[in-house]
C-alpha positions as a Markdown table, in Angstrom:
| # | Residue | x | y | z |
|---|---|---|---|---|
| 1 | Unk | 37.7 | 101.9 | -36.9 |
| 2 | Unk | 37.1 | 98.2 | -37.7 |
| 3 | Unk | 38.3 | 95.4 | -35.5 |
| 4 | Unk | 40.4 | 94.1 | -38.3 |
| 5 | Unk | 42.2 | 97.5 | -38.7 |
| 6 | Unk | 42.7 | 97.7 | -34.9 |
| 7 | Unk | 44.2 | 94.2 | -34.9 |
| 8 | Unk | 46.6 | 95.2 | -37.7 |
| 9 | Unk | 47.7 | 98.3 | -35.9 |
| 10 | Unk | 48.3 | 96.5 | -32.7 |
| 11 | Unk | 50.2 | 93.8 | -34.5 |
| 12 | Unk | 52.4 | 96.4 | -36.1 |
| 13 | Unk | 53.0 | 98.2 | -32.8 |
| 14 | Unk | 54.0 | 94.9 | -31.2 |
| 15 | Unk | 56.3 | 94.0 | -34.1 |
| 16 | Unk | 58.0 | 97.4 | -33.9 |
| 17 | Unk | 58.5 | 97.0 | -30.1 |
| 18 | Unk | 56.1 | 99.9 | -29.3 |
| 19 | Unk | 54.1 | 98.0 | -26.6 |
| 20 | Unk | 55.8 | 98.2 | -23.2 |
| 21 | Unk | 52.7 | 97.3 | -21.2 |
| 22 | Unk | 49.8 | 95.2 | -22.5 |
| 23 | Unk | 46.4 | 95.1 | -20.8 |
| 24 | Unk | 43.1 | 93.4 | -21.2 |
| 25 | Unk | 39.9 | 92.7 | -19.3 |
| 26 | Unk | 38.9 | 89.4 | -17.8 |
| 27 | Unk | 35.4 | 88.5 | -16.6 |
| 28 | Unk | 35.6 | 86.6 | -13.3 |
| 29 | Unk | 33.2 | 85.5 | -10.5 |
| 30 | Unk | 34.2 | 88.7 | -8.6 |
| 31 | Unk | 33.5 | 91.0 | -11.5 |
| 32 | Unk | 35.6 | 92.4 | -14.4 |
| 33 | Unk | 39.3 | 92.4 | -13.7 |
| 34 | Unk | 41.7 | 94.4 | -15.8 |
| 35 | Unk | 45.2 | 92.8 | -16.0 |
| 36 | Unk | 48.3 | 94.5 | -17.2 |
| 37 | Unk | 51.8 | 93.1 | -17.8 |
| 38 | Unk | 55.2 | 93.9 | -19.2 |
| 39 | Unk | 57.7 | 91.5 | -20.7 |
| 40 | Unk | 58.9 | 90.9 | -17.2 |
| 41 | Unk | 55.6 | 89.8 | -15.8 |
| 42 | Unk | 52.1 | 90.7 | -14.4 |
| 43 | Unk | 52.2 | 94.1 | -12.8 |
| 44 | Unk | 48.6 | 95.1 | -12.2 |
| 45 | Unk | 45.2 | 93.6 | -11.5 |
| 46 | Unk | 42.4 | 96.2 | -11.3 |
| 47 | Unk | 39.1 | 95.4 | -9.7 |
| 48 | Unk | 35.9 | 96.5 | -11.3 |
| 49 | Unk | 35.2 | 99.0 | -8.5 |
| 50 | Unk | 38.5 | 100.8 | -9.2 |
| 51 | Unk | 38.9 | 103.3 | -12.0 |
| 52 | Unk | 40.7 | 101.4 | -14.8 |
| 53 | Unk | 41.7 | 104.6 | -16.6 |
| 54 | Unk | 43.3 | 105.9 | -13.5 |
| 55 | Unk | 45.2 | 102.6 | -13.0 |
| 56 | Unk | 46.4 | 102.6 | -16.6 |
| 57 | Unk | 47.4 | 106.2 | -16.2 |
| 58 | Unk | 49.5 | 105.4 | -13.2 |
| 59 | Unk | 51.2 | 102.7 | -15.2 |
| 60 | Unk | 51.8 | 105.1 | -18.0 |
| 61 | Unk | 53.3 | 107.7 | -15.6 |
| 62 | Unk | 55.4 | 105.3 | -13.5 |
| 63 | Unk | 56.5 | 102.6 | -16.1 |
| 64 | Unk | 55.9 | 103.7 | -19.7 |
| 65 | Unk | 53.4 | 105.6 | -21.7 |
| 66 | Unk | 53.4 | 102.8 | -24.3 |
| 67 | Unk | 50.4 | 101.0 | -22.8 |
| 68 | Unk | 48.1 | 99.2 | -25.3 |
| 69 | Unk | 45.2 | 96.7 | -25.1 |
| 70 | Unk | 46.6 | 93.4 | -26.2 |
| 71 | Unk | 44.6 | 90.4 | -25.1 |
| 72 | Unk | 46.8 | 87.8 | -26.7 |
| 73 | Unk | 49.8 | 88.9 | -24.6 |
| 74 | Unk | 47.8 | 88.1 | -21.5 |
| 75 | Unk | 46.5 | 84.7 | -22.4 |
| 76 | Unk | 48.6 | 82.9 | -19.7 |
| 77 | Unk | 47.4 | 85.4 | -17.0 |
| 78 | Unk | 43.8 | 84.9 | -18.1 |
| 79 | Unk | 44.2 | 81.1 | -18.2 |
| 80 | Unk | 45.7 | 80.9 | -14.7 |
| 81 | Unk | 43.0 | 83.2 | -13.3 |
| 82 | Unk | 40.3 | 81.0 | -14.9 |
| 83 | Unk | 41.9 | 77.9 | -13.4 |
| 84 | Unk | 42.0 | 79.6 | -10.0 |
| 85 | Unk | 38.4 | 80.6 | -10.1 |
| 86 | Unk | 37.3 | 77.2 | -11.4 |
| 87 | Unk | 39.1 | 75.6 | -8.4 |
| 88 | Unk | 41.8 | 73.9 | -10.6 |
| 89 | Unk | 44.7 | 76.0 | -9.5 |
| 90 | Unk | 46.0 | 76.8 | -6.0 |
| 91 | Unk | 49.3 | 78.4 | -6.9 |
| 92 | Unk | 50.1 | 81.0 | -9.6 |
| 93 | Unk | 53.1 | 80.4 | -11.8 |
| 94 | Unk | 53.1 | 83.8 | -13.3 |
| 95 | Unk | 56.2 | 85.9 | -13.4 |
| 96 | Unk | 55.6 | 89.2 | -11.6 |
| 97 | Unk | 56.8 | 92.7 | -12.4 |
| 98 | Unk | 57.2 | 94.7 | -9.2 |
| 99 | Unk | 57.8 | 98.1 | -11.0 |
| 100 | Unk | 54.8 | 99.7 | -9.3 |
| 101 | Unk | 56.1 | 98.9 | -5.8 |
| 102 | Unk | 58.7 | 101.5 | -5.1 |
| 103 | Unk | 59.4 | 101.0 | -1.4 |
| 104 | Unk | 61.7 | 98.2 | -0.3 |
| 105 | Unk | 59.6 | 97.5 | 2.8 |
| 106 | Unk | 56.4 | 97.3 | 0.7 |
| 107 | Unk | 58.1 | 95.0 | -1.7 |
| 108 | Unk | 59.2 | 92.7 | 1.1 |
| 109 | Unk | 55.6 | 92.6 | 2.5 |
| 110 | Unk | 54.2 | 91.7 | -0.9 |
| 111 | Unk | 56.8 | 89.2 | -1.8 |
| 112 | Unk | 56.2 | 87.4 | 1.5 |
| 113 | Unk | 52.4 | 87.6 | 0.9 |
| 114 | Unk | 52.9 | 86.1 | -2.5 |
| 115 | Unk | 54.1 | 82.9 | -0.7 |
| 116 | Unk | 51.2 | 82.5 | 1.7 |
| 117 | Unk | 49.8 | 79.1 | 0.8 |
| 118 | Unk | 46.3 | 78.6 | -0.7 |
| 119 | Unk | 43.8 | 78.2 | 2.1 |
| 120 | Unk | 46.1 | 79.6 | 4.8 |
| 121 | Unk | 45.8 | 82.8 | 6.7 |
| 122 | Unk | 48.4 | 85.1 | 8.3 |
| 123 | Unk | 48.0 | 88.2 | 10.5 |
| 124 | Unk | 49.3 | 91.6 | 9.7 |
| 125 | Unk | 51.7 | 91.2 | 12.5 |
| 126 | Unk | 53.1 | 87.9 | 11.1 |
| 127 | Unk | 53.6 | 89.6 | 7.7 |
| 128 | Unk | 55.3 | 92.6 | 9.4 |
| 129 | Unk | 57.7 | 90.2 | 11.2 |
| 130 | Unk | 58.4 | 88.3 | 8.0 |
| 131 | Unk | 59.1 | 91.6 | 6.2 |
| 132 | Unk | 61.6 | 92.5 | 8.9 |
| 133 | Unk | 59.9 | 95.0 | 11.1 |
| 134 | Unk | 57.7 | 93.7 | 14.0 |
| 135 | Unk | 56.6 | 97.3 | 14.8 |
| 136 | Unk | 55.4 | 98.1 | 11.3 |
| 137 | Unk | 51.9 | 96.5 | 11.5 |
| 138 | Unk | 50.2 | 99.6 | 10.2 |
| 139 | Unk | 52.7 | 100.0 | 7.4 |
| 140 | Unk | 52.1 | 96.4 | 6.5 |
| 141 | Unk | 48.4 | 97.1 | 6.2 |
| 142 | Unk | 49.3 | 100.1 | 4.0 |
| 143 | Unk | 51.5 | 97.9 | 1.7 |
| 144 | Unk | 48.7 | 95.3 | 1.4 |
| 145 | Unk | 46.1 | 98.0 | 0.8 |
| 146 | Unk | 48.1 | 99.3 | -2.2 |
| 147 | Unk | 48.9 | 95.8 | -3.5 |
| 148 | Unk | 49.0 | 96.3 | -7.3 |
| 149 | Unk | 48.6 | 92.5 | -8.0 |
| 150 | Unk | 45.7 | 91.4 | -5.8 |
| 151 | Unk | 44.3 | 87.8 | -6.1 |
| 152 | Unk | 47.7 | 86.6 | -7.6 |
| 153 | Unk | 49.6 | 88.2 | -4.7 |
| 154 | Unk | 47.0 | 87.0 | -2.1 |
| 155 | Unk | 46.6 | 89.9 | 0.3 |
| 156 | Unk | 43.1 | 88.6 | 0.9 |
| 157 | Unk | 44.8 | 85.9 | 3.0 |
| 158 | Unk | 45.9 | 88.4 | 5.6 |
| 159 | Unk | 43.6 | 89.1 | 8.5 |
| 160 | Unk | 43.6 | 91.0 | 11.8 |
| 161 | Unk | 45.2 | 89.4 | 14.9 |
| 162 | Unk | 41.7 | 88.5 | 16.1 |
| 163 | Unk | 40.8 | 86.9 | 12.8 |
| 164 | Unk | 38.6 | 89.7 | 11.6 |
| 165 | Unk | 38.6 | 91.0 | 8.1 |
| 166 | Unk | 39.8 | 94.6 | 8.0 |
| 167 | Unk | 40.2 | 96.0 | 4.5 |
| 168 | Unk | 40.5 | 95.0 | 0.9 |
| 169 | Unk | 40.8 | 97.1 | -2.2 |
| 170 | Unk | 38.2 | 95.0 | -3.9 |
| 171 | Unk | 35.8 | 95.3 | -0.9 |
| 172 | Unk | 35.2 | 93.0 | 2.0 |
| 173 | Unk | 32.6 | 91.1 | 0.1 |
| 174 | Unk | 35.2 | 90.0 | -2.5 |
| 175 | Unk | 37.7 | 89.2 | 0.3 |
| 176 | Unk | 35.1 | 86.9 | 1.9 |
| 177 | Unk | 34.3 | 85.3 | -1.5 |
| 178 | Unk | 38.0 | 84.6 | -2.1 |
| 179 | Unk | 38.6 | 83.1 | 1.3 |
| 180 | Unk | 35.4 | 81.0 | 1.1 |
| 181 | Unk | 36.5 | 79.9 | -2.4 |
| 182 | Unk | 39.8 | 78.7 | -0.8 |
| 183 | Unk | 38.1 | 77.0 | 2.0 |
| 184 | Unk | 39.1 | 79.4 | 4.7 |
| 185 | Unk | 35.6 | 80.5 | 5.5 |
| 186 | Unk | 34.3 | 79.5 | 8.8 |
| 187 | Unk | 34.0 | 81.6 | 12.0 |
| 188 | Unk | 37.0 | 83.9 | 11.5 |
| 189 | Unk | 35.0 | 86.7 | 9.9 |
């Protein structure tokens, strides 16, 4: 099918309200990212090392089966990510859709994490305390490990109590890159 025909079909689907979740790919210094959003906001950032089809399938199962590639609907997301990676943006102004985060505790963890300032680090314990449960350090790690909106919700800014890097869905090399990009390199990891 020609690109022109695909564009016409997509335009018609959007005009008829048949696109609940739009997605597109974005080339970044950390590899290809797939971003997906609803009218409420950005809901998913998929790293290149993850299976994009599986991630989009989870969105279809949990949110809506009407998931279509629509780059134009994600222009703002791509622009803010470009600005971040170019060093011209420290805070994202994107609306977020938390539909993929079902647990109230996980949502509190991620909402707190979304507010960790650029270039700053917090420990898993500090995030657990902020989310309302000082004893839930492991659960906090689980919530951060399943963060559906990495980079924008900066779980890379959370480290072990001794300053070590512990885990990251994109891989520790990407976590190191993001922290160095933000000027938090140094001796912590």
